[in-house]
C-alpha positions as a printed Julia matrix, in Angstrom:
49×3 Matrix{Float64}:
  12.92   1.44  -14.62
  10.41  -0.76  -15.96
  11.58  -3.76  -13.93
  11.52  -1.56  -10.79
   8.32  -0.95  -11.19
   6.89  -3.83   -9.24
   9.41  -3.42   -6.24
   8.78   0.66   -5.71
   4.37  -0.36   -6.03
   4.89  -3.41   -3.24
   7.29  -1.25   -1.05
   4.29   1.46   -1.46
   2.43  -0.83   -0.34
   4.11  -1.82    2.95
   4.43   1.64    3.26
   1.07   2.4     3.52
  -0.37  -1.01    5.22
   2.14   0.61    7.9
   0.64   3.79    8.11
  -2.94   2.22    8.26
  -2.1   -0.04   10.85
  -0.24   2.55   12.75
  -3.95   5.01   12.21
  -6.51   2.48   12.93
  -6.9    3.27   16.77
  -6.9    6.64   16.34
  -8.35   7.87   12.84
 -10.41   4.8    11.09
 -11.73   6.61    7.78
  -8.0    7.32    6.68
  -6.83   4.17    7.93
  -9.62   2.68    5.7
  -8.24   5.11    2.83
  -4.57   4.16    3.77
  -5.38   0.23    3.83
  -7.48   0.78    0.61
  -4.46   2.57   -0.76
  -1.88  -0.53    0.12
  -4.26  -3.27   -1.67
  -4.08  -1.32   -5.11
  -0.05  -0.71   -4.78
   0.22  -4.74   -3.59
  -2.28  -6.28   -6.55
  -0.68  -3.6    -9.32
   2.65  -4.69   -8.05
   1.16  -8.34   -7.71
   0.4   -8.09  -10.96
   3.11  -6.33  -13.28
   5.2   -9.55  -12.69
C-alpha cells in the first residue's frame, strides 16, 4: 500500500485541481480552498516519492 500512496495523492491533486478550475467562475472561495488542497496533495505526493 505504501508504494501506491504517492500515486493516490497525485490523483487526488488532479481531481481537486480540476474541481477548482471548474468552480472558479461561480464560487471563488471554495475554488481557492480546493486549489489549496490540490497543492497540498501535490506537494505531499511529490515529497513522498
